[in-house]
N, CA and C atoms as a LAMMPS dump frame, in Angstrom:
ITEM: TIMESTEP
0
ITEM: NUMBER OF ATOMS
192
ITEM: BOX BOUNDS ff ff ff
-5.0000000000000000e+02 5.0000000000000000e+02
-5.0000000000000000e+02 5.0000000000000000e+02
-5.0000000000000000e+02 5.0000000000000000e+02
ITEM: ATOMS id mol type element x y z
1 1 1 N -373.457 432.55 324.155
2 1 2 C -373.168 431.405 324.968
3 1 3 C -373.95 430.202 324.455
4 2 1 N -375.215 430.413 324.158
5 2 2 C -376.049 429.32 323.645
6 2 3 C -375.466 428.749 322.364
7 3 1 N -375.054 429.62 321.458
8 3 2 C -374.499 429.157 320.193
9 3 3 C -373.17 428.44 320.392
10 4 1 N -372.347 428.934 321.302
11 4 2 C -371.056 428.299 321.574
12 4 3 C -371.262 426.898 322.142
13 5 1 N -372.153 426.772 323.1
14 5 2 C -372.432 425.462 323.675
15 5 3 C -373.014 424.513 322.634
16 6 1 N -373.927 425.01 321.804
17 6 2 C -374.52 424.18 320.759
18 6 3 C -373.456 423.712 319.768
19 7 1 N -372.492 424.567 319.487
20 7 2 C -371.4 424.205 318.588
21 7 3 C -370.653 422.971 319.097
22 8 1 N -370.545 422.855 320.41
23 8 2 C -369.863 421.716 321.015
24 8 3 C -370.813 420.574 321.361
25 9 1 N -372.044 420.667 320.866
26 9 2 C -373.001 419.582 321.062
27 9 3 C -373.761 419.623 322.376
28 10 1 N -373.641 420.703 323.119
29 10 2 C -374.354 420.82 324.384
30 10 3 C -375.731 421.425 324.12
31 11 1 N -376.769 420.686 324.427
32 11 2 C -378.143 421.157 324.224
33 11 3 C -378.885 421.064 325.55
34 12 1 N -379.701 422.065 325.864
35 12 2 C -380.422 422.022 327.143
36 12 3 C -381.549 420.986 327.138
37 13 1 N -381.761 420.349 328.28
38 13 2 C -382.914 419.457 328.445
39 13 3 C -384.164 420.262 328.767
40 14 1 N -383.959 421.407 329.363
41 14 2 C -385.056 422.293 329.719
42 14 3 C -384.51 423.694 329.903
43 15 1 N -385.375 424.657 329.8
44 15 2 C -384.96 426.049 329.955
45 15 3 C -385.979 426.792 330.802
46 16 1 N -385.517 427.888 331.398
47 16 2 C -386.442 428.759 332.1
48 16 3 C -385.787 430.127 332.218
49 17 1 N -386.591 431.132 332.292
50 17 2 C -386.054 432.471 332.411
51 17 3 C -387.066 433.401 333.031
52 18 1 N -386.587 434.569 333.39
53 18 2 C -387.455 435.591 333.964
54 18 3 C -387.164 436.902 333.25
55 19 1 N -388.211 437.617 332.9
56 19 2 C -388.087 438.9 332.241
57 19 3 C -387.382 438.713 330.895
58 20 1 N -386.297 439.416 330.66
59 20 2 C -385.591 439.272 329.382
60 20 3 C -385.028 437.857 329.233
61 21 1 N -384.763 437.201 330.353
62 21 2 C -384.27 435.831 330.319
63 21 3 C -385.235 434.868 329.662
64 22 1 N -386.507 435.21 329.635
65 22 2 C -387.488 434.371 328.943
66 22 3 C -387.212 434.34 327.445
67 23 1 N -386.763 435.448 326.909
68 23 2 C -386.42 435.501 325.486
69 23 3 C -385.217 434.609 325.229
70 24 1 N -384.208 434.731 326.081
71 24 2 C -383.006 433.909 325.938
72 24 3 C -383.335 432.428 326.083
73 25 1 N -384.195 432.098 327.036
74 25 2 C -384.567 430.697 327.241
75 25 3 C -385.31 430.148 326.032
76 26 1 N -386.178 430.949 325.455
77 26 2 C -386.926 430.508 324.269
78 26 3 C -385.987 430.276 323.098
79 27 1 N -384.982 431.135 322.951
80 27 2 C -383.974 430.95 321.899
81 27 3 C -383.141 429.704 322.17
82 28 1 N -382.717 429.533 323.425
83 28 2 C -381.898 428.362 323.781
84 28 3 C -382.653 427.069 323.52
85 29 1 N -383.967 427.112 323.662
86 29 2 C -384.81 425.945 323.417
87 29 3 C -384.975 425.662 321.925
88 30 1 N -384.659 426.643 321.098
89 30 2 C -384.799 426.474 319.653
90 30 3 C -386.178 426.829 319.126
91 31 1 N -387.019 427.412 319.994
92 31 2 C -388.378 427.752 319.585
93 31 3 C -388.427 429.001 318.707
94 32 1 N -387.399 429.868 318.817
95 32 2 C -387.309 431.056 317.97
96 32 3 C -385.879 431.181 317.456
97 33 1 N -385.712 431.929 316.391
98 33 2 C -384.384 432.15 315.822
99 33 3 C -383.67 433.275 316.566
100 34 1 N -382.381 433.404 316.312
101 34 2 C -381.612 434.499 316.912
102 34 3 C -382.189 435.846 316.478
103 35 1 N -382.52 435.953 315.207
104 35 2 C -383.101 437.19 314.686
105 35 3 C -384.424 437.513 315.385
106 36 1 N -385.258 436.509 315.581
107 36 2 C -386.525 436.733 316.271
108 36 3 C -386.291 437.151 317.723
109 37 1 N -385.313 436.539 318.379
110 37 2 C -384.998 436.896 319.767
111 37 3 C -384.58 438.359 319.855
112 38 1 N -383.766 438.806 318.918
113 38 2 C -383.32 440.202 318.932
114 38 3 C -384.489 441.151 318.671
115 39 1 N -385.374 440.771 317.771
116 39 2 C -386.532 441.615 317.487
117 39 3 C -387.453 441.707 318.703
118 40 1 N -387.693 440.582 319.353
119 40 2 C -388.546 440.579 320.541
120 40 3 C -387.931 441.454 321.629
121 41 1 N -386.622 441.313 321.853
122 41 2 C -385.943 442.107 322.885
123 41 3 C -386.024 443.6 322.555
124 42 1 N -385.835 443.936 321.289
125 42 2 C -385.898 445.34 320.866
126 42 3 C -387.282 445.927 321.135
127 43 1 N -388.32 445.247 320.664
128 43 2 C -389.664 445.796 320.816
129 43 3 C -390.139 445.76 322.266
130 44 1 N -389.693 444.781 323.045
131 44 2 C -390.022 444.744 324.463
132 44 3 C -389.449 445.983 325.152
133 45 1 N -388.185 446.273 324.884
134 45 2 C -387.549 447.445 325.486
135 45 3 C -388.226 448.729 325.025
136 46 1 N -388.571 448.797 323.749
137 46 2 C -389.223 449.991 323.209
138 46 3 C -390.555 450.244 323.896
139 47 1 N -391.343 449.214 324.093
140 47 2 C -392.637 449.367 324.765
141 47 3 C -392.44 449.833 326.205
142 48 1 N -391.5 449.211 326.908
143 48 2 C -391.249 449.584 328.307
144 48 3 C -390.791 451.035 328.402
145 49 1 N -389.876 451.428 327.542
146 49 2 C -389.367 452.804 327.569
147 49 3 C -390.469 453.791 327.212
148 50 1 N -391.252 453.475 326.185
149 50 2 C -392.324 454.383 325.769
150 50 3 C -393.37 454.555 326.864
151 51 1 N -393.637 453.497 327.617
152 51 2 C -394.637 453.587 328.683
153 51 3 C -394.08 454.267 329.927
154 52 1 N -392.819 454.037 330.231
155 52 2 C -392.245 454.513 331.479
156 52 3 C -391.749 455.954 331.425
157 53 1 N -391.347 456.4 330.249
158 53 2 C -390.747 457.727 330.145
159 53 3 C -391.525 458.594 329.165
160 54 1 N -392.078 459.689 329.632
161 54 2 C -392.769 460.602 328.723
162 54 3 C -391.796 461.122 327.662
163 55 1 N -392.337 461.448 326.523
164 55 2 C -391.513 461.935 325.414
165 55 3 C -390.734 463.18 325.827
166 56 1 N -389.459 463.215 325.436
167 56 2 C -388.641 464.373 325.706
168 56 3 C -388.009 464.393 327.085
169 57 1 N -388.149 463.345 327.842
170 57 2 C -387.596 463.277 329.19
171 57 3 C -386.424 462.292 329.223
172 58 1 N -385.623 462.434 330.25
173 58 2 C -384.482 461.532 330.424
174 58 3 C -384.376 461.173 331.895
175 59 1 N -383.981 459.967 332.167
176 59 2 C -383.812 459.511 333.534
177 59 3 C -382.359 459.135 333.755
178 60 1 N -381.832 459.555 334.874
179 60 2 C -380.452 459.238 335.223
180 60 3 C -380.441 458.764 336.669
181 61 1 N -379.674 457.716 336.933
182 61 2 C -379.586 457.208 338.305
183 61 3 C -378.129 457.013 338.67
184 62 1 N -377.714 457.592 339.787
185 62 2 C -376.359 457.386 340.265
186 62 3 C -376.294 456.114 341.098
187 63 1 N -375.328 455.289 340.816
188 63 2 C -375.158 454.054 341.583
189 63 3 C -373.712 453.921 342.014
190 64 1 N -373.501 453.156 343.044
191 64 2 C -372.127 452.945 343.5
192 64 3 C -371.586 451.628 342.974
């Protein structure tokens, strides 16, 4: 979405995000590249998963 809007000349005056949205906001601001945003998101998820789930375990949640 950020790239599509930028293609049409739409640039944000300000950005803000929460959790993973902070990565997206930083990318939308132009402070990091798309590649850097993907790397940050990958390693953020890896750290969270490694801390939250012991090795060899799986979590499943049923939702409606």
